[in-house]
C-alpha positions as CSV (number, residue, x, y, z in Angstrom):
1,M,-69.3,-5.8,-92.2
2,T,-66.2,-3.9,-93.1
3,F,-63.7,-3.0,-90.5
4,L,-62.6,0.2,-92.2
5,P,-64.7,2.5,-89.9
6,I,-63.2,0.8,-86.8
7,L,-59.7,1.1,-88.3
8,L,-60.2,4.8,-89.0
9,F,-61.6,5.4,-85.5
10,L,-58.6,3.7,-83.9
11,H,-56.2,5.6,-86.2
12,V,-57.7,9.0,-85.5
13,M,-58.0,8.4,-81.7
14,A,-54.4,7.2,-81.5
15,A,-53.3,10.3,-83.4
16,V,-55.4,12.5,-81.0
17,V,-53.8,11.0,-78.0
18,W,-50.2,11.4,-79.3
19,V,-50.4,14.8,-81.0
20,G,-52.8,16.2,-78.4
21,G,-50.6,15.0,-75.6
22,M,-47.6,16.7,-77.2
23,F,-49.5,19.9,-77.8
24,F,-50.6,20.0,-74.1
25,A,-47.2,19.1,-72.8
26,Y,-45.2,21.5,-75.0
27,L,-47.5,24.5,-75.1
28,C,-49.4,24.3,-71.7
29,L,-47.5,22.2,-69.1
30,R,-43.9,23.2,-70.0
31,P,-44.3,27.0,-69.8
32,V,-46.2,26.8,-66.5
33,A,-43.8,24.2,-65.0
34,G,-40.9,26.4,-65.9
35,Q,-42.5,29.4,-64.2
36,V,-43.6,27.8,-60.9
37,L,-41.3,24.9,-60.2
38,D,-37.6,24.9,-59.2
39,P,-35.4,22.9,-61.5
40,P,-35.3,19.7,-59.4
41,S,-39.1,19.7,-59.0
42,R,-39.6,20.4,-62.6
43,L,-37.3,17.6,-63.7
44,R,-39.0,15.2,-61.3
45,L,-42.4,16.2,-62.8
46,W,-41.2,15.6,-66.3
47,R,-39.8,12.2,-65.4
48,G,-43.2,11.2,-64.0
49,V,-45.1,12.8,-66.9
50,F,-43.0,11.0,-69.5
51,E,-43.3,7.7,-67.7
52,K,-47.1,7.9,-68.0
53,F,-47.3,9.6,-71.4
54,F,-44.8,7.3,-73.2
55,R,-46.9,4.3,-72.3
56,W,-49.8,5.9,-74.2
57,V,-47.5,6.9,-77.1
58,W,-46.4,3.2,-77.5
59,V,-50.1,2.2,-77.7
60,A,-50.8,5.0,-80.1
61,L,-47.8,4.2,-82.2
62,V,-48.8,0.5,-82.6
63,L,-52.5,1.5,-83.3
64,I,-51.5,4.1,-85.9
65,L,-49.0,1.9,-87.7
66,A,-51.4,-1.2,-87.7
67,S,-54.5,0.7,-88.6
68,G,-52.8,2.8,-91.2
69,G,-51.1,-0.2,-92.7
70,A,-54.4,-2.1,-92.8
71,M,-56.2,0.7,-94.5
72,M,-53.4,1.2,-97.1
73,A,-53.4,-2.6,-97.8
74,N,-57.2,-2.6,-98.1
75,A,-57.1,0.3,-100.6
76,G,-54.1,-1.2,-102.5
77,M,-50.8,0.5,-102.0
78,A,-50.7,1.9,-105.5
79,A,-54.4,3.0,-105.4
80,A,-54.2,4.7,-102.0
81,P,-54.6,8.5,-102.2
82,P,-51.4,10.5,-102.4
83,N,-52.0,12.2,-99.0
84,W,-52.1,8.7,-97.4
85,H,-48.6,8.1,-98.7
86,L,-47.5,11.4,-97.3
87,M,-49.1,10.8,-94.0
88,A,-47.4,7.4,-93.8
89,G,-44.0,8.9,-94.5
90,I,-44.4,11.6,-91.9
91,G,-45.7,9.0,-89.5
92,V,-42.6,6.9,-90.0
93,V,-40.4,9.9,-89.3
94,M,-42.4,10.7,-86.1
95,A,-42.0,7.1,-85.0
96,V,-38.2,7.3,-85.5
97,V,-38.1,10.6,-83.5
98,F,-40.1,9.0,-80.7
99,L,-37.8,5.9,-80.7
100,F,-34.8,8.2,-80.5
101,V,-36.3,10.0,-77.5
102,F,-37.4,6.8,-75.7
103,F,-34.1,5.0,-76.1
104,K,-31.6,7.9,-75.9
105,P,-32.4,11.0,-73.8
106,Y,-35.3,9.6,-71.8
107,P,-33.2,6.9,-70.0
108,V,-30.6,9.5,-69.3
109,L,-33.3,11.8,-67.8
110,R,-34.7,9.0,-65.6
111,Q,-31.3,7.9,-64.3
112,A,-30.1,11.5,-63.7
113,V,-33.3,12.5,-61.9
114,D,-33.1,9.4,-59.7
115,A,-29.5,10.2,-58.9
116,G,-30.2,13.9,-58.3
117,E,-27.8,14.9,-61.1
118,W,-29.7,18.0,-62.2
119,P,-27.4,19.3,-64.9
120,A,-27.4,16.0,-66.7
121,A,-31.2,15.7,-66.3
122,G,-31.7,19.2,-67.6
123,A,-29.6,18.5,-70.7
124,A,-31.6,15.3,-71.3
125,L,-34.9,17.2,-70.9
126,N,-33.7,19.8,-73.4
127,R,-33.0,17.1,-76.0
128,I,-36.5,15.6,-75.4
129,R,-38.0,19.1,-75.6
130,Q,-36.4,19.6,-79.0
131,A,-37.5,16.3,-80.3
132,V,-41.1,16.7,-79.0
133,G,-41.2,20.1,-80.7
134,I,-40.2,18.5,-84.0
135,N,-42.8,15.7,-83.6
136,L,-45.5,18.2,-82.6
137,V,-44.9,20.2,-85.8
138,L,-44.8,16.9,-87.9
139,G,-48.0,15.7,-86.2
140,L,-49.8,19.0,-86.9
141,I,-48.7,18.8,-90.5
142,N,-50.0,15.3,-90.7
143,V,-53.4,16.5,-89.4
144,A,-53.4,19.1,-92.2
145,V,-52.4,16.5,-94.8
146,A,-55.2,14.1,-93.5
147,T,-57.9,16.7,-93.5
148,L,-57.0,19.0,-96.4
149,G,-55.7,16.2,-98.5
150,R,-59.2,14.6,-98.4
151,M,-60.7,17.8,-99.9
152,A,-58.0,17.9,-102.7
153,G,-58.7,14.3,-103.8
């Protein structure tokens, strides 16, 4: 039995969790939270949301990199379709953006919210928002590359 269907399943599910989570957070939760919550409550909400979501992003990131790498190795790097190489490149950029968020503005957000330093927390949240916006666009592009690239090949 080949493990390729299982690898593909894990890869797609991890991408759904990560990209879908960003889509929901950026386009659904963020606008409503901005309308109905005062800044301290909104910042506390985001601190809690990111604490939960980033755990899942770590799982997704590991699964995406491991399953994608295994599928590329199985196909042979040089023989892998061009869209796979493009997906891998975009995925690495997304990983770097996530690592930046997790290790730079996210700790600032956590500490500022815990200390009630709302301007600092707001500035950190804004940096996270910008990075998530970039990663959301990259993730949606990767979905297009994955699906449309299959038809082109």
